[in-house]
C-alpha positions, 0 to 999 in steps of 0.5 A: 529762109528763116523767120524769127523774132529778134531777141528784144534784149539785143540791138540787132544790126539792120540788114535791109534789101537793096535800095535805088541809087537816088536821094531820099527826097527823089525817092519820096517824090517818085513814090508820092506822084507815081507810086504804082509805076515806081514800084513796078519798075523797082520790082522788076529790078529786084527779085524779092524785096527792095527798100525805099528811104522816104522822108517822114517815113524812114526805111520802107521795105517792099516785099514782092515775093509770095513766100516772104509775104507769107512770113510777114503775115505770120507775125503777130500784133506784138511784133508787127503793127500798122504802118505809120502814118495811117488812116487811124490818125484821121479816122480815130485812134481807138479804132481797130486800125489804130490799136496795137498788140493786146488791145488790137487782139481783144477788139478784133475778137469782140468785132469778129462775131458780127462778121460771121457768114450767118450774121452778114447773110441777114443783110442780103435783102438790104443789098438787093434793095439798094441795088435796085433803087440805084439802077432804076435810073440807069440810062439805056443805050448811052455810056456812063461811069459805074463808079458813082453808082457803085459808091452810092450802093455800097455807101447806102448799104453800109449806112443801113447795115452798120448804123441802121440809119434812116430819114434825115440822119441817113441823108446827112451821112450820105453827104458827110461820109463820102466827103470825109473819106475822100479828104482823109484818104488824100491827107493820110500820107501827110503829117497831122498838124498840132492845130487844124488852122481853121475851117478853110484848111484841109484839116479844118474841113475834116474836123467840121465833117467829123463833128457833123458825123459825131452829131448824127451818131449821137442821135442814132445811138439815142434812137437805138437805145430807146428802141424797145426791140434793142436786144434783137436789132441786127445792125452793127451799132446795136451789136457794138452797144451790146458787146462786152469784153471778157472782163465785162467792160463795154466800149466807150463812146469814143471807141464806138465813134472811131470804130464805126467811122473806120468801118464806114470808110473802109467798108464802102469805097474799096468795094465800089472800086472793085465793082466798077473794075468788074464792069470795066473788065466784063464789058471787054470779055463777052464770053465771060459776061454771057456765061455770068448772065446765064448763071445769074438766071439759073441761081448759080454763083460759082463763076461769079465768085471766080470773076470777083476773085479774078477782078481783085487779082488783076485790078486790086483796089489797094496795091499794097498793105503796110506793117510796122516793126514794133519789136526790137527787130524781125528776120524776114528771109535773109533780111533783118528789119529793125524796130520802127522800119516799115514793110509794104507787101506789094499785092499788085506785084504778087498778083501778077507773078507768073509763077503763081498766075500763068499769063497774069496779064490775061483776064481769066476767071477760070483760074479760080475754078480749079484747085485752090491756090496757095493763100499767099498768092491772092491777097486783096484783103491783106493777111495775118492778124490785120487781115480785113475783118469785113472781107466776107461782107464785101464778097457777099455785097459784090456777089449780090450787086452783080447778080441783081444787075445781070438779071435786070440789064444786058451789058453791051461789050466793047473793043475799046482798050482797057481803062487805065488806073487812077489813084483816088487817095489810097485806092486805084479805080478805073480812070473813066469810072468803069464806063458801060452801056446797058439795055434793060432786059425785056423780061426779068426772070420770075422771082429775080426781083 
């Protein structure tokens, strides 16, 4: 197999993977209303790739082979951009999601230092504080869904770490952001109309929520810039306001507004989904749960890290990641994908490939305790030039949330069958919200507060 960029001066002849023998409209309906099952069925039929022809999207090539996925992620932003439509149409075209080519490279380079491990470790105390605040009211001895709690924790963490929000603005954003994200994720696969149609339409409601967010952000920017300690503040908003490109130029107000909203939207829901899956899985695997509780008391995290990775493998919040061909065309394996065609790397299918993960249906964190796996076998954050910039932050947050809860509560195990998945816009969460039963521990280890 070869990987090549087609000569931009030529008009390549498209050679697409096979497609199901269904009308385009039927393919679109099957994908819209049952994409997980539809993709699984087609992936079993076709060994490495297949093509769907979807209304409003055009050809969408699904990659289910890890080597082909590696080839896709090897292309740079000049050749592959973000799939269309995407959330940037609703979150803002000047965010990292909406930028292409050189602009994308420059913005990513500007943002990357704020997500380095040393910088994000400064947020550890905030993560623990928000976790303790939320779990203080957990009901003991009765089943409850963890997803709402995980959503509140991750949202509060990201509002404090990204915006430094507090007081009335923090309360306002706690209300606005979840509503905005839930509505935007449901509208992202639909074309954006030229007019919103008024506040009683979905796009009109989204515009109202966006205005409320922008008003909060204006107040926060004014407060940050008036802070005598502005140069030493560690929140992301302050860092963006201080940031400069190599030519000395600063981010515009629209750049900051779009980027912060995108980071808020992308930075809390998928993490909350993964945490709720972690509790759903752990409550059904008592040996892993007991070992993790002992490890938390002993200040270790090796098994906890392996468990997070196994949850992301077996229950990925986002089952696929998309790209769009920007150049005249690209070669991927035996296929020639023309300009404008879309690519979906099927993360869920690669994560259950028995060649990479023996007995993939088994929940087994031990598989991540041995030798490191090939980079193309585990893809919860995507890959290549558009790999999730906040992956280290998400990992730190999940690690601290799990550690804190295990130190303060005993989670009861269950023999109930695993929860099925439920689509929440783009992300797939546990259908029942990751229900567990907990009991407060009689004594919390000294120093674990």
